[in-house]
N, C-alpha and C positions, 0 to 999 in steps of 0.2 A: 504493500500500500504506500501511497505517496504521503510525505509529510514535510513540513517546512520547519527549518530550524529557527530558533528565536533566542533573543537575549533577555535577561531580567531587566524589567523597566521600572524605574523608581520615580518617574516624573508625573504620576497620576494625580487626578484632581482629588480634593478632599472628600467629595461625596462618594466616589468610587472606593476610596480607601476605607471610608466608614462602612460601606456595604460589602467590603472584602471581595470586590470584583476587579478584573483587570481593565485598566483604563488605557485608551489609545493616546492620551496626552494632548489631544487637539485643543487649541486655544482660539477664542476665549471660552468655548463650550465644547466639551468632549462629545464623542458620538453617542455613548451610552446615555448621558444626561440629555442630549438632544432628543433621542428617540423616546425616552421615558418622561420627558418634560420635567426634569428635576433641576434645581438650582445648582449651578456648577461654578466652583471657585478653586483657585490654586494657592498654595502657600507662597509667601513672598520670596521667590527665587527666580533665577533666569530661566526662561522657557527652554525646554529641551530642543536640541537641534532637529530640524525637520528636513525632509527630503523635498527639495524644490523641484519644479518641473524640469529645469535645466539639468539638475543633478540626476534626476531619474532617467532622463532621456540619454544622458551620456553613459549611465550604467547599462541601459537597455542595448545601446549600440555595442557594448563590449561583450555581450553574451549572444552567441548566434550558433544554431545547430547546422548551418550550411549556407551556401552562397545565396539561396533564395531569401534569407532573413538578414542580409547584411546591411540593409538600409536602416537609418536611425528612425526612432518613433516620433520625431517632431517635424518630419519633412512635410511639405505641402500635400503631396500625394504619398500616402503612407501604406505601403504594401503589407506591412505587418498587421496594421489595423484592418485592412481590407480582407486579409485572410481570416481574421477573427469574425468579421461581419458576415462573410460568406458562410462560415461555419455555423453561426447563429441561425442564419436563414435556411440552412439545408439539413440540420441534424435535430430532429424532434426529440431525441432521447436526452437532451440537455436538461429539460424540465420534466422528467418522467415521474417526479414525486407530486405533480399537480394533478389537474383534471385531465380529461380526454385529450390525447395528442391530436385528435381530429380538429380541435379548436386552435391548434398551434399557429397556423398562418395568420389568422385574424388577430390573435393575441400579440404576435410578434409585430404586426403592422402598427398596432396601437402603441407598443413600446417604442418602436423606431420613430414614429411620428412625434411622440412626446419627447423623445431623446434629442431631437433636433433643436428643441427650444429649452430643454433642461439637460445640459451636457453631463451632469452628474449621473443621470440615468443611462446615457449612451456609454460612458466610461464603465459603468457597472456591468452593462451587458457584455462589453468587450472583455472585462476582467473575468467574468464567469465563463465566457467562451474559451479564454486561455486556460482556465482551470480544467475545463473538460478536455481540451486538447492535450494537456499534461497527462491525463489518465489514458487517453487513446494512444499516445505516442511516448511510451516510457523512455525510449532512447533519447528523446528530446525534452524530457520532463523539466530539467533544470531551466531551460530557456523559457518554456511556457509558464512554469511556476513563477519565475521572475517577472514575466509579463503580467501575470494575474495579480501578483502582489503590488506591482507598481501602478497598474491601472486602478486597482481597488483603492490604493492610497490616494490617488488623484481624485477618484470619484467621491470619496469621503471628504476630502478637502473642499471640493467644489460644493458639495451638499452643505457642509457647515457654513461656508461663506454665503450661500444663498438662503439659508434658513431664516424665515421670518414667521413661521407657523404655517398651518394648512388652510387653504381656502379653495374656492371653486376653480381658480386658475391653475393650481399646481397639485391638486389632490391625487390625480392619476399618476403623475410623475413621481411624487413622493412615495406613494404606495408601491409603485413599480420598483423604484430604487431600493426601498426597504425590503421588499420581498426577495429580490434577487440577491441582495446582500445576505439575507437570512439563509437562502439556499447555499450560497458560497461558504458561509461560516459553518453550516452543518456538514457540508462535504469535507471541509478542512478538519473539523472536530472528529468526525468518524474515521478519518484517515490517520490520526495521530497514534503513534506507538511509542510514547515517551517511557523512559526507564523508570519513572516514578510510579508505574502501575496504577492502582486505583486512585491514589492521591492526585497524580498528574491528570488523569482523565476527568475526575470530578471537577478539578479547577477549570479545565477547558470547557467542559460541558455546562457547568453552571453559568459561565460567561455567555455561552451560546444561548442558553435559555433566557438570560436577562435581555439579550439583544432581540430575541424573538418576541419576548413579552412587549418590548417597545414597539415592534411591528404591529402587534395586536392592539396596543393602545392607540396607535395612529389610525388604524382601520376602524376601531370602535368610535373614536371621537369624530372621525370624518365620514362616518357611515351615511348620513343623510346627503352629504355632498357627493359621495361616490355612487350612490344609487341613482343619481341624476346624470351619470356619465355612461360612456360606452362599456364600462366594466360591470354594469348592473347584471347582465346574464351570468357572467363568470362568478361574481361575488354571491349571487343568489344560490348557485349550485354548491359553492363551497360552504355557505352557511347552512344549507339544507343537510349537507353531509355531516358536519360537525355537531348539529343539533339532533341527530338521530338518537332514538332510544336503543340501548344495547340489547342484543338478542341472545347471544351465546352464553356459555358458562365457563369459558376458558380461564377466567380470572377468579374462579370461585375460591381457590385456596388462598390467594393473596388477600381476598376480601376477609376471609376468616382470620388471617393473621392480623390484619389491621383492626378488625372489630374487637379482638381479644387482647390487643397490646396494652399492657399496663403502663408503659412508659410514654404513651402518646395521649395528649389532651384531646378533648372533643373537637376543638378547632383543627388540630393537626389531623385527626382521623377524617374529618370532613374533606380536608384538602386531599388526602390520599384517596378517599372514595371517589372524588371528582376525577383525579388522575386515572384511577382504575376504570371509571366509566368510559373515558375517552379511549383507553387502551382496548376495551372490549369492542367498541365501535370499530377500531382498527382491525382487530382480529376478525370480526364479522365480515369486513370488506375483503381482506386478503384471502379468506378461506371460502368466499362465495363464488361459485363458478360463473354466475350471471353478472357479477360485478366487473365493470370495465373502466368506467371513467374515473372512479375515485379509489381504485384498489389500494394504492400505496400512499394516498394523501396523508394519512394519519402519522406516518413516519416523520413527515415534516411538521404537521400541525400540532402534534403532541407537545413538542418543545415550546410551542407558542401558547398553548392552552392551559398547561399545568399552572396552578395558583402559586403565588409567592411563598406561601407557607410550605409548600412541597419543596421548593428550591432551597429554602432555609434548612429543612430537615435533610435534604440530600447533601448540602454542603457540610452539615454536621456528621454525615455518614451514619445516620440512624439505621440500624440493621434492617428494620421492617421496610424502610424506604429503599434500601439497596436491593432487597428482594423484589420490590416493585420495579426497580430499574432493570432487574434481570428479566422481568416479563416484557419490558420494552425491548430488551435485547433479542427476545424471541420474535417480536414483531419485525425487528431489523433483519433477523435471519430469514424470515419469509420473503424479504425483499433483497436477498443477497445477490441476485442477478443484476440489480441496479448499480450503475457505476459509482454513485455516491456512497453505497453501503458496503458491498463486498463482504469480507469476513468480519465486519465490525460487530455483528451480533455475537458470534462465537468468542471474539476477543473480549468484549465487555463482560459476558457471562463468566469467562475464565478468571478475570481479575476480581470479580465479585466473589466467586467461590473461594479463591485463594485468601481473600481478605476476611470473610466471615468464618471460615473453618467448618469442620464436619458437623458441628452442633446445629447448623442451619440447613443441612442436606434435605431434611423432610420438606421444608418450605420451598426449596429450590428444585425439587424433583421434577415438577412439570416442565418448566422451561429447559432444564438440563437434559431431560430425556428426549425432548423433541429436537433440540439443537444438535445433540450428539448422535441422533438416529441416522443410520446410513440411508441414503436415498435409494428408492426402489429402482 
């Protein structure tokens, strides 16, 4: 699996430090605080060094997998960007965690049209395209991952500079940018194989959940505006899916564990029950033969829908919540053929089993048996 190396960053804002989440250090308002509409401030110190467009373009020119990528990324006619744009337009599997791929051409047209007026959306599309190409061409992954990182950084910078709130003129572009960034972050998170084991993964995943919750906040606050746009059919389908009543009993054992947990308060139990409800909707979809348009949507949506109390319990590594996460790893396993997922389900289950030890084997039996089962 692909992963990106990173350095320890100590220039985060006060709000992110208080919430113990990783900050991107953007000033005057970091991305997490922008997305969640929190007050953002920094201690009185020199701002961290940032990658300027000229710096990033010079780095991009120095990394090339072949002669066809030798041109710099800031030229008037940019063949690197054109390659990414062509890939966006031609490969429907990039966004296969969403709704029906049959709607892909119209969705893409909306995004490209809005991206011409909102460059942060266009850069985010290109960044995600580069991320997908890094998966498709492992021999050139260093080049494409560098492109993805640089374009995503520029997209976030442009978004922060343009941010004045959501209104009718920008709601589609803001939601598109936020959603694609969420897909990008989830793909990166599921690809990580840090030596920190569970500790490292929980740190990355809770940050991913925080960002996804910001996406959900934007969509919820702007819902009346968005329903008056061309996104109305897409958003209605998505809302109908996530509001379904669960049908199956695949989560029965984890429900029993949560209901009988002495160490969880009632508010914590309700948060876990809501997370379980969404998981069951996800299992209903992936295991239904007639399901097509939303089969894997909950793999993405679950990180956006789980309540803040659940994230807090996950960051504290409460055993019951780690067992619940193991059930999410089973949902991932059912989507293992998707490029964003791969063996992430088996990997996450493995680090949870190692962390909890044999005394939790009874509660982990259901996801463990199905993930380790040999395919027919």
